[in-house]
N, C-alpha and C positions, 0 to 999 in steps of 0.2 A: 673082232677078236678083242676080246677085254681083257685088261689089263689089271683093273680093280674088277673083281666081280661083286655083283649088286647085293649079296648078303654084307663083302666088308665093305660097300657102300654105307647100308644100314646102320652096319656095327658100329662106322665114324662118325654117322648124324650121333648116333646115340650116345657115344663118350666125348665129342663136342657139347652135346649138351650137359652132360655131365661137369665137363668142365667148367661150362656157365656159372655152375653153384659150387663150385670146390672152394672157394673164399670165405662163402656165407655159411659152409657147412651143412646144407641144405640136402637132402636125401630128393630122389626120385624116385616114384614108382616103377614099375614095370607098364604099368597103363599110361602114366604120364609119357614116357619113353618112346613107346610107339606110336602113340597118339603124337606125341610131338614130331616124329620122323615119318608119318605115315607108312608104316611097318606093319606086318599082321601080327597079332600077337605071339602066335607060336613059333612065329620065323624071331621075334624080338628075344622070349625068353631063352630061345636054343643059343642066340647069340651073347645074349649076357651071362649063360651058364659057361659058354667058352672065355667070355673075357674076365670072370669069377675064377673060373679055374685055375688061369693064368695070373689072377694076383693084379690084375690090372683096373679091378673094380672088385668092392665086398660089397654083401648082401647085409642088411640090418632086418631080422624078424619083427613082426608086430605090426599094431597098428598104425606106427608111428615110422613104419621102416620103408625099406629103400634101397636105392644104388647109389654108390658114391664111388668116386675114382681113390684107389688106393694110394697115389702119391699125385706130386703136386703137377699141376696139367704141363711146366716149362721142364720135368723130368720124363715126359712119356713122347719118345719121337712116333710118328704116323708107322713105322719102320715096322715099331715094335707090334704096334695094333694089326698091320695087315701080316704079319707072319702068324700071328696068334690066331686072326678070322680064315687065312685062304693058303697059306705058306709062301715060301717064296715067289716074287713075280721073277718072272721069266719072258724075256722078249722071244728067244727063242728057244725048242726044243734042245739045239744044236748046244745051247748055254747053261742044261738044267743040274746036270750032275759036275762041269766043270773039266769033263772030257773029251769032248767036241765030237765028232762025227769022223767018219773016214776021211773027209775031203778037207778037215779043218787045217792039217800041215800047209795046204797053198790058197786056203780060203779067204779071200780079203773081206767078204761078206761079213765069216765069222768075226773077224779082228775088229770092222766097224760097230758089228752090235756088240760085241764086249766093253768096248768102250762106251757106247749107249747106256748098256746096262746097268755099269760099274758107277755112272754118272747118276742115272735114275735112283742107283740105293743109296748112292751116299745123299741126294739131295734129300728122300724119304729119311733118313737116320736123322739129318738136320734137322728137318720141321718138328717143332714140337705142337702138344694141342696148344700149346699157350701162344704160339705164332698163328696157329688156324684161327683162334679168337680175333687175334691182332688184326687179322687179315679179313675179317668179316666185321667187326668194328671200322675199317677202312671203306666197306664195301658200302656201310648202312651211311656213312659220311656223304661219302659221293653223291650218294641217292638224294641224300635230305638237299 
């Protein structure tokens, strides 16, 4: 079971690459983003379109054009990106619509999973792209 789908992972890689360039105001082309993320051009283009439609990124046309984040990385939680690319993450079907199932009134598993689901949602809402960049920097530092 995938909690984060493959295309969502690709999209997260692309917005993380854009976050690295945010302070400099540098634009990245779709070609650069897909090459860095090891993503097919067609898939990358579709993901960028969804991100643009959701106003997470903006595109600039022209020979020096490309993509840039629409907001500061510290203002973009992972949960927002995930919701744009795949919709809500749901650990179990019984949690999907909030109504549960026929067993929900007496089901301890539902209660336990609902707790885990809430923790996951809260965590993904609290982690911003800026935090992802900080975690990447820590990883690089530990390897050095």
